[in-house]
Backbone as ProteinMPNN parsed JSONL, in Angstrom:
{"seq_chain_A": "MMVMDSLEIIKNKFKNDNFAKNLGVIVDDLKKDYVKMHMQLKPEICNFYGRPHGGAIYGLADAAFSVIGNNQNNISVALDCTITYHTSPDPEEILYVEGKLLKQTRKIATFLFTLYTLNNENQNLVATMLSTLYRTGRPINPALIED", "coords_chain_A": {"N_chain_A": [[-146.212, 38.849, 168.382], [-144.8, 38.83, 171.57], [-145.294, 41.108, 174.181], [-143.519, 42.45, 176.802], [-143.909, 43.682, 180.165], [-142.404, 46.645, 181.629], [-140.962, 45.991, 183.979], [-140.441, 43.273, 183.689], [-138.84, 43.371, 181.438], [-136.442, 44.589, 182.396], [-135.695, 42.729, 184.329], [-135.111, 40.512, 182.729], [-133.053, 41.61, 181.17], [-131.151, 42.033, 183.168], [-130.283, 39.466, 183.69], [-128.2, 39.127, 181.972], [-126.087, 40.487, 183.028], [-122.941, 40.215, 183.576], [-121.015, 40.947, 185.518], [-122.509, 41.294, 187.911], [-123.518, 38.732, 188.01], [-121.167, 37.238, 188.452], [-120.592, 38.132, 191.008], [-122.654, 36.936, 192.311], [-125.169, 38.037, 192.651], [-128.584, 38.323, 193.449], [-131.908, 39.013, 192.515], [-134.455, 39.879, 194.651], [-136.872, 41.266, 194.983], [-138.783, 43.507, 193.053], [-140.159, 46.535, 192.241], [-141.845, 49.388, 190.824], [-140.792, 51.575, 192.227], [-138.993, 50.495, 194.048], [-136.456, 48.179, 195.104], [-135.061, 45.05, 196.028], [-132.24, 43.133, 196.763], [-129.729, 40.531, 197.036], [-126.553, 39.049, 198.074], [-124.223, 36.413, 198.624], [-121.455, 36.756, 200.698], [-118.511, 35.862, 199.584], [-115.335, 34.115, 199.993], [-113.672, 34.808, 197.834], [-114.097, 37.478, 197.323], [-112.896, 38.939, 199.227], [-110.696, 41.31, 200.818], [-107.159, 42.076, 201.444], [-107.149, 42.014, 204.177], [-108.83, 40.059, 204.817], [-111.474, 40.695, 204.832], [-114.723, 41.469, 203.46], [-114.429, 43.086, 200.374], [-114.608, 46.582, 199.728], [-115.276, 47.31, 197.139], [-116.797, 45.161, 196.237], [-119.001, 45.343, 197.893], [-119.964, 47.832, 197.065], [-120.481, 47.016, 194.454], [-122.797, 45.399, 194.706], [-124.657, 47.352, 195.538], [-124.573, 49.03, 193.286], [-125.535, 47.307, 191.326], [-128.175, 47.051, 192.16], [-128.943, 49.7, 191.774], [-128.746, 49.877, 188.971], [-130.802, 48.165, 188.191], [-133.228, 49.177, 189.404], [-133.106, 51.726, 188.386], [-133.377, 51.451, 185.642], [-135.863, 50.395, 185.224], [-138.1, 51.298, 183.896], [-138.303, 50.945, 181.21], [-136.59, 52.741, 179.963], [-133.627, 53.777, 178.939], [-131.143, 54.451, 181.219], [-128.549, 56.371, 182.756], [-125.879, 56.612, 185.102], [-125.367, 59.539, 187.019], [-124.296, 60.314, 189.427], [-122.947, 58.732, 192.278], [-122.771, 58.159, 195.648], [-121.284, 56.541, 198.197], [-121.392, 55.482, 201.552], [-119.593, 53.833, 203.933], [-120.404, 52.027, 206.774], [-119.804, 49.922, 208.492], [-117.812, 46.924, 208.483], [-118.886, 44.011, 206.969], [-119.063, 40.57, 208.065], [-117.097, 37.938, 206.621], [-118.649, 35.475, 204.545], [-121.238, 36.086, 205.283], [-124.63, 36.98, 204.36], [-125.277, 39.617, 202.293], [-127.523, 42.221, 202.014], [-129.388, 44.496, 199.953], [-131.495, 47.255, 199.824], [-133.335, 49.396, 197.852], [-134.775, 52.571, 197.199], [-136.88, 54.854, 195.454], [-136.36, 58.277, 195.7], [-136.897, 60.804, 194.55], [-138.126, 62.001, 191.438], [-137.925, 63.404, 188.173], [-138.882, 64.115, 184.812], [-136.485, 63.512, 183.514], [-134.459, 63.101, 185.449], [-133.581, 61.126, 188.284], [-133.447, 60.218, 191.723], [-132.121, 58.009, 194.128], [-132.133, 56.085, 197.175], [-130.089, 53.776, 198.792], [-129.837, 51.071, 201.011], [-127.6, 49.027, 202.62], [-127.186, 45.955, 204.259], [-126.629, 43.396, 206.764], [-128.082, 40.484, 208.3], [-128.737, 39.644, 211.659], [-130.023, 37.473, 213.767], [-132.503, 38.336, 212.765], [-132.244, 41.066, 213.062], [-131.309, 44.054, 211.525], [-128.069, 44.846, 210.504], [-126.483, 47.635, 209.793], [-124.515, 48.211, 206.999], [-123.736, 49.851, 204.827], [-124.655, 52.905, 203.12], [-126.015, 54.312, 200.161], [-126.343, 57.024, 198.011], [-127.767, 57.836, 195.009], [-127.895, 59.233, 191.737], [-129.487, 59.502, 188.59], [-129.666, 59.86, 184.981], [-132.233, 59.909, 182.664], [-132.348, 58.754, 179.414], [-134.344, 58.75, 177.538], [-134.484, 56.937, 175.561], [-135.791, 53.798, 174.653], [-135.298, 50.599, 176.269], [-136.37, 48.321, 175.229], [-137.668, 48.665, 172.236], [-140.102, 47.652, 171.335], [-141.907, 47.902, 173.335], [-144.172, 50.229, 174.21], [-145.002, 52.715, 176.344], [-147.818, 54.322, 177.864]], "CA_chain_A": [[-145.058, 39.207, 169.176], [-145.114, 39.008, 172.984], [-144.8, 42.362, 174.734], [-143.305, 42.347, 178.245], [-143.971, 44.956, 180.87], [-141.064, 47.207, 181.829], [-140.24, 45.278, 185.037], [-139.957, 42.014, 183.115], [-137.748, 43.7, 180.512], [-135.189, 44.803, 183.122], [-135.316, 41.446, 184.956], [-134.469, 39.708, 181.679], [-131.789, 42.273, 180.812], [-130.219, 41.836, 184.275], [-129.731, 38.11, 183.593], [-126.988, 39.215, 181.152], [-125.096, 41.309, 183.723], [-121.899, 39.262, 183.983], [-120.372, 41.376, 186.762], [-123.415, 40.927, 189.008], [-123.587, 37.264, 188.028], [-119.94, 36.765, 189.103], [-120.72, 38.42, 192.443], [-123.721, 36.098, 192.858], [-126.29, 38.907, 193.008], [-129.92, 37.777, 193.177], [-133.021, 39.951, 192.69], [-135.496, 39.334, 195.521], [-138.136, 41.981, 194.799], [-138.652, 44.676, 192.193], [-141.357, 47.3, 191.945], [-141.496, 50.608, 190.094], [-140.015, 52.5, 193.058], [-138.325, 49.733, 195.113], [-135.737, 46.972, 194.725], [-134.329, 44.332, 197.075], [-131.352, 42.125, 196.195], [-128.758, 40.039, 198.014], [-125.468, 38.19, 197.604], [-123.399, 35.759, 199.641], [-120.096, 37.297, 200.735], [-117.635, 34.712, 199.399], [-113.914, 34.404, 200.238], [-113.033, 35.387, 196.645], [-114.285, 38.924, 197.238], [-112.284, 39.552, 200.416], [-109.468, 42.069, 200.62], [-105.989, 41.469, 202.097], [-107.415, 41.863, 205.608], [-109.781, 38.967, 204.977], [-112.802, 41.284, 204.969], [-115.329, 41.746, 202.147], [-113.88, 44.263, 199.704], [-115.55, 47.674, 199.516], [-115.726, 47.28, 195.753], [-117.859, 44.156, 196.125], [-120.177, 45.926, 198.553], [-120.441, 48.825, 196.11], [-121.009, 46.287, 193.298], [-124.181, 45.021, 194.992], [-125.458, 48.58, 195.509], [-124.64, 49.497, 191.906], [-126.433, 46.398, 190.614], [-129.536, 47.463, 192.529], [-129.154, 50.979, 191.103], [-128.984, 49.646, 187.542], [-132.103, 47.52, 188.001], [-134.333, 50.103, 189.699], [-132.988, 52.901, 187.532], [-133.744, 51.13, 184.26], [-137.055, 49.553, 185.244], [-139.229, 51.952, 183.233], [-138.03, 50.82, 179.779], [-135.975, 53.998, 179.562], [-132.204, 53.617, 179.222], [-130.708, 55.464, 182.174], [-127.125, 56.323, 183.069], [-125.544, 57.223, 186.391], [-124.75, 60.853, 187.096], [-123.562, 60.427, 190.675], [-123.152, 57.715, 193.312], [-121.969, 58.415, 196.833], [-121.494, 55.466, 199.155], [-120.786, 55.637, 202.863], [-119.445, 52.545, 204.606], [-120.615, 52.194, 208.216], [-119.107, 48.822, 209.172], [-117.404, 45.841, 207.594], [-119.604, 42.764, 207.253], [-118.224, 39.389, 208.217], [-117.064, 37.035, 205.464], [-119.633, 34.399, 204.496], [-122.594, 36.562, 205.57], [-125.434, 37.403, 203.22], [-125.415, 41.067, 202.257], [-128.763, 42.648, 201.372], [-129.535, 45.9, 199.599], [-132.834, 47.724, 199.499], [-133.271, 50.712, 197.245], [-136.077, 53.196, 196.964], [-136.9, 56.118, 194.736], [-136.596, 59.444, 196.548], [-137.467, 61.904, 193.758], [-137.838, 61.911, 190.014], [-138.546, 64.272, 187.189], [-138.937, 63.395, 183.538], [-135.145, 63.097, 183.088], [-133.543, 62.853, 186.568], [-134.152, 60.391, 189.421], [-132.518, 60.005, 192.832], [-132.461, 56.814, 194.901], [-131.377, 55.793, 198.388], [-129.86, 52.342, 198.971], [-129.387, 50.653, 202.33], [-126.981, 47.703, 202.592], [-127.167, 45.427, 205.617], [-126.663, 41.957, 207.029], [-129.069, 40.145, 209.326], [-128.294, 38.893, 212.818], [-131.257, 37.201, 214.512], [-133.52, 39.177, 212.142], [-131.917, 42.474, 213.246], [-130.466, 44.583, 210.456], [-126.797, 45.481, 210.844], [-126.208, 48.555, 208.705], [-123.172, 48.1, 206.434], [-123.454, 51.025, 203.999], [-125.756, 53.592, 202.45], [-125.576, 54.929, 198.912], [-127.258, 57.963, 197.376], [-127.424, 57.778, 193.588], [-128.724, 60.013, 190.822], [-129.333, 59.075, 187.202], [-130.256, 60.61, 183.879], [-133.008, 59.071, 181.745], [-132.013, 59.186, 178.054], [-135.527, 58.819, 176.687], [-134.434, 55.833, 174.6], [-136.287, 52.562, 175.265], [-134.481, 49.376, 176.29], [-137.065, 47.456, 174.288], [-138.511, 49.536, 171.429], [-141.413, 47.051, 171.112], [-142.792, 48.281, 174.44], [-144.479, 51.65, 174.229], [-145.847, 52.999, 177.508], [-148.678, 55.519, 177.758]], "C_chain_A": [[-145.501, 39.451, 170.622], [-144.489, 40.313, 173.487], [-144.712, 42.21, 176.242], [-143.527, 43.706, 178.893], [-142.554, 45.388, 181.22], [-140.284, 46.509, 182.94], [-139.686, 43.951, 184.524], [-138.792, 42.263, 182.155], [-136.439, 43.828, 181.282], [-134.752, 43.528, 183.851], [-134.592, 40.562, 183.934], [-133.126, 40.305, 181.273], [-130.729, 42.005, 181.881], [-129.602, 40.44, 184.258], [-128.428, 38.089, 182.791], [-125.911, 40.09, 181.771], [-124.029, 40.383, 184.301], [-121.203, 39.651, 185.275], [-121.226, 40.975, 187.954], [-123.517, 39.405, 189.133], [-122.358, 36.688, 188.725], [-119.937, 37.053, 190.602], [-121.769, 37.532, 193.11], [-124.942, 36.897, 193.285], [-127.608, 38.294, 192.55], [-130.958, 38.868, 193.445], [-134.092, 39.265, 193.523], [-136.861, 39.963, 195.26], [-137.868, 43.201, 193.94], [-140.028, 45.256, 191.935], [-140.903, 48.563, 191.223], [-140.576, 51.513, 190.911], [-139.243, 51.816, 194.183], [-137.612, 48.524, 194.522], [-135.096, 46.368, 195.971], [-133.543, 43.227, 196.391], [-130.438, 41.628, 197.306], [-127.641, 39.275, 197.305], [-124.752, 37.595, 198.812], [-121.999, 36.35, 199.557], [-119.107, 36.129, 200.746], [-116.176, 35.087, 199.666], [-113.22, 35.076, 199.051], [-113.177, 36.902, 196.571], [-113.71, 39.641, 198.463], [-110.982, 40.269, 200.059], [-108.304, 41.414, 201.386], [-106.096, 41.433, 203.616], [-108.379, 40.714, 205.887], [-111.21, 39.437, 205.16], [-113.392, 41.497, 203.576], [-114.861, 43.099, 201.599], [-114.969, 45.316, 199.504], [-116.097, 47.719, 198.105], [-116.837, 46.271, 195.528], [-119.149, 44.67, 196.763], [-120.805, 46.964, 197.631], [-121.075, 48.131, 194.895], [-122.445, 45.854, 193.499], [-125.085, 46.245, 194.928], [-125.637, 49.076, 194.078], [-125.536, 48.603, 191.05], [-127.89, 46.757, 190.902], [-129.901, 48.774, 191.839], [-129.477, 50.767, 189.626], [-130.364, 49.045, 187.297], [-133.249, 48.496, 188.256], [-134.297, 51.315, 188.767], [-133.406, 52.68, 186.099], [-135.054, 50.36, 184.171], [-138.292, 50.209, 184.622], [-139.095, 51.917, 181.713], [-137.507, 52.135, 179.205], [-134.497, 53.874, 179.943], [-131.732, 54.788, 180.076], [-129.236, 55.259, 182.501], [-126.858, 57.073, 184.366], [-124.933, 58.597, 186.196], [-123.86, 60.953, 188.326], [-123.936, 59.27, 191.6], [-122.212, 58.043, 194.46], [-122.286, 57.334, 197.85], [-120.755, 55.79, 200.445], [-120.778, 54.275, 203.531], [-119.531, 52.78, 206.109], [-119.895, 51.126, 209.033], [-118.729, 47.777, 208.133], [-118.198, 44.585, 207.943], [-118.625, 41.611, 207.401], [-118.236, 38.573, 206.93], [-118.114, 35.938, 205.647], [-121.053, 34.841, 204.857], [-123.329, 36.818, 204.261], [-125.617, 38.906, 203.349], [-126.663, 41.408, 201.441], [-128.652, 44.113, 200.983], [-131.012, 46.151, 199.314], [-132.689, 49.132, 198.973], [-134.661, 51.257, 197.025], [-135.892, 54.529, 196.251], [-137.185, 57.237, 195.725], [-137.333, 60.544, 195.792], [-137.152, 61.661, 192.303], [-138.572, 62.997, 189.246], [-138.579, 63.47, 185.896], [-137.578, 62.826, 183.155], [-134.205, 62.681, 184.219], [-134.273, 62.085, 187.666], [-133.056, 60.158, 190.452], [-133.042, 58.881, 193.706], [-131.59, 56.723, 196.143], [-131.3, 54.283, 198.558], [-129.313, 52.085, 200.374], [-128.847, 49.235, 202.205], [-126.821, 47.22, 204.012], [-127.026, 43.912, 205.618], [-127.724, 41.733, 208.096], [-128.418, 39.32, 210.423], [-129.511, 38.708, 213.71], [-132.372, 38.145, 214.077], [-133.339, 40.671, 212.412], [-131.006, 42.918, 212.117], [-129.219, 45.24, 211.038], [-126.39, 46.333, 209.646], [-124.744, 48.46, 208.279], [-122.813, 49.366, 205.658], [-124.756, 51.654, 203.528], [-125.193, 54.245, 201.196], [-126.695, 55.821, 198.383], [-126.831, 58.069, 195.918], [-128.425, 58.559, 192.751], [-128.44, 59.565, 189.397], [-130.007, 60.041, 186.254], [-130.969, 59.628, 182.967], [-132.823, 59.614, 180.319], [-133.239, 59.396, 177.171], [-135.558, 57.734, 175.637], [-134.906, 54.555, 175.285], [-135.252, 51.432, 175.241], [-135.046, 48.413, 175.265], [-138.018, 48.32, 173.478], [-139.916, 48.968, 171.163], [-142.405, 47.442, 172.207], [-142.967, 49.796, 174.438], [-145.44, 51.888, 175.383], [-146.647, 54.266, 177.256], [-148.171, 56.623, 178.641]], "O_chain_A": [[-146.456, 40.187, 170.869], [-143.311, 40.584, 173.251], [-145.702, 41.881, 176.896], [-143.356, 44.746, 178.258], [-141.616, 44.597, 181.123], [-139.058, 46.436, 182.863], [-138.579, 43.556, 184.891], [-137.866, 41.456, 182.074], [-135.429, 43.248, 180.882], [-133.554, 43.276, 183.975], [-133.577, 39.941, 184.251], [-132.163, 39.57, 181.056], [-129.561, 41.778, 181.564], [-128.496, 40.255, 184.767], [-127.64, 37.15, 182.908], [-124.921, 40.406, 181.111], [-124.199, 39.834, 185.389], [-120.833, 38.776, 186.058], [-120.721, 40.379, 188.906], [-123.594, 38.868, 190.238], [-122.483, 35.747, 189.509], [-119.347, 36.301, 191.378], [-121.775, 37.388, 194.333], [-125.672, 36.482, 194.185], [-127.734, 37.814, 191.424], [-130.9, 39.558, 194.462], [-134.584, 38.199, 193.153], [-137.885, 39.281, 195.309], [-136.836, 43.855, 194.088], [-140.938, 44.568, 191.473], [-139.705, 48.778, 191.035], [-139.679, 52.148, 190.356], [-138.875, 52.464, 195.163], [-138.091, 47.916, 193.565], [-134.643, 47.091, 196.859], [-134.071, 42.483, 195.564], [-130.375, 42.221, 198.383], [-127.747, 38.908, 196.134], [-124.689, 38.205, 199.88], [-121.421, 36.435, 198.473], [-118.893, 35.49, 201.777], [-115.818, 36.261, 199.573], [-112.274, 35.838, 199.248], [-112.444, 37.549, 195.823], [-114.008, 40.811, 198.7], [-110.272, 39.886, 199.129], [-108.457, 40.313, 201.916], [-105.221, 40.877, 204.28], [-108.706, 40.428, 207.039], [-112.068, 38.669, 205.595], [-112.648, 41.684, 202.613], [-114.902, 44.115, 202.293], [-116.105, 44.991, 199.157], [-117.242, 48.116, 197.888], [-117.728, 46.503, 194.712], [-120.243, 44.458, 196.239], [-122.021, 46.981, 197.436], [-122.084, 48.599, 194.368], [-123.245, 45.927, 192.566], [-126.16, 46.19, 194.331], [-126.73, 49.496, 193.698], [-126.22, 49.089, 190.15], [-128.729, 46.766, 190.001], [-131.028, 48.945, 191.374], [-130.382, 51.407, 189.09], [-131.021, 49.375, 186.31], [-134.143, 48.633, 187.421], [-135.341, 51.86, 188.406], [-133.757, 53.635, 185.406], [-135.332, 49.735, 183.147], [-139.408, 49.723, 184.805], [-139.683, 52.737, 181.008], [-137.913, 52.578, 178.13], [-134.155, 53.867, 181.125], [-131.897, 55.952, 179.712], [-128.738, 54.133, 182.523], [-127.536, 58.051, 184.681], [-124.09, 58.798, 185.322], [-122.806, 61.588, 188.291], [-125.102, 58.884, 191.687], [-121.005, 58.188, 194.266], [-123.422, 57.22, 198.311], [-119.637, 56.306, 200.426], [-121.82, 53.637, 203.678], [-118.821, 53.625, 206.655], [-119.431, 51.395, 210.141], [-119.275, 47.761, 207.03], [-118.183, 44.143, 209.092], [-117.495, 41.675, 206.917], [-119.247, 38.517, 206.23], [-118.42, 35.534, 206.769], [-121.985, 34.043, 204.747], [-122.721, 36.865, 203.192], [-126.057, 39.404, 204.386], [-126.829, 40.935, 200.317], [-127.915, 44.878, 201.605], [-131.68, 45.358, 198.649], [-132.004, 49.963, 199.569], [-135.598, 50.523, 196.711], [-134.891, 55.224, 196.425], [-138.139, 57.16, 196.499], [-138.273, 61.144, 196.313], [-136.072, 61.183, 191.956], [-139.662, 63.438, 189.612], [-138.325, 62.265, 185.905], [-137.512, 61.765, 182.534], [-133.235, 61.968, 183.966], [-135.44, 62.355, 187.948], [-131.896, 59.932, 190.109], [-134.237, 58.8, 193.993], [-130.462, 57.213, 196.166], [-132.314, 53.59, 198.48], [-128.433, 52.801, 200.852], [-129.551, 48.34, 201.739], [-126.375, 47.969, 204.881], [-127.27, 43.243, 204.614], [-128.204, 42.681, 208.718], [-127.64, 38.407, 210.147], [-129.981, 39.658, 214.336], [-133.096, 38.688, 214.91], [-134.196, 41.468, 212.029], [-130.037, 42.233, 211.79], [-129.299, 46.076, 211.938], [-125.997, 45.804, 208.606], [-123.841, 48.611, 209.102], [-121.714, 49.897, 205.812], [-125.813, 51.022, 203.537], [-124.04, 54.676, 201.171], [-127.853, 55.409, 198.322], [-125.671, 58.357, 195.625], [-129.627, 58.551, 193.014], [-127.296, 59.284, 189.04], [-130.792, 60.904, 186.647], [-130.386, 58.63, 182.544], [-133.104, 60.782, 180.051], [-133.184, 60.126, 176.181], [-136.535, 57.609, 174.898], [-134.461, 54.257, 176.394], [-134.444, 51.328, 174.318], [-134.304, 47.768, 174.524], [-139.083, 48.682, 173.979], [-140.823, 49.719, 170.805], [-143.615, 47.321, 172.017], [-142.01, 50.542, 174.641], [-146.544, 51.345, 175.41], [-146.212, 55.163, 176.533], [-148.764, 57.701, 178.683]]}, "name": "protein", "num_of_chains": 1, "seq": "MMVMDSLEIIKNKFKNDNFAKNLGVIVDDLKKDYVKMHMQLKPEICNFYGRPHGGAIYGLADAAFSVIGNNQNNISVALDCTITYHTSPDPEEILYVEGKLLKQTRKIATFLFTLYTLNNENQNLVATMLSTLYRTGRPINPALIED"}
C-alpha cells in the first residue's frame, strides 16, 4: 500500500472540491504553514453591478483556508472567518490568495489570508481574511500515521 505524505493527501482531496472547481481555483504552492492559490474572475461570478461577487472572492479565500487548514492529515473545521474587502477587482483579472499560519496549538490554528490582483507585478490588495479552525484529531487518511 502506498502511503502519501499529508500535503499530497490534501492536494488529492482538494481535487474533489466541486465548489472550488466551479470557481476555477488552482493550487499554486502548498507548504505546512503557507498556501498560494488563484482563480480567473469570470463573468459568471459577477454581481448585478458587473463586478466580481464578494461571495466568489470569499470562496477563493475559503478554499485556501480548507487546504492549509487540513494539510496535516487532521480533519479540521472552521470556527471563525472574518473577511474585510478593501477594493473591488476588475472582471477578467486573476485573483490570488496567499495564506499563512499565524499561531497554532494542538487543537486550534489561526491563519491570515491576503487576496490581491497584479498590475505590472504590483499587488493590488482586494481583501484580507482572518480565520480560525479546530482540529478534530481524526485523520483524513487513516493509513497515514505521523510521528
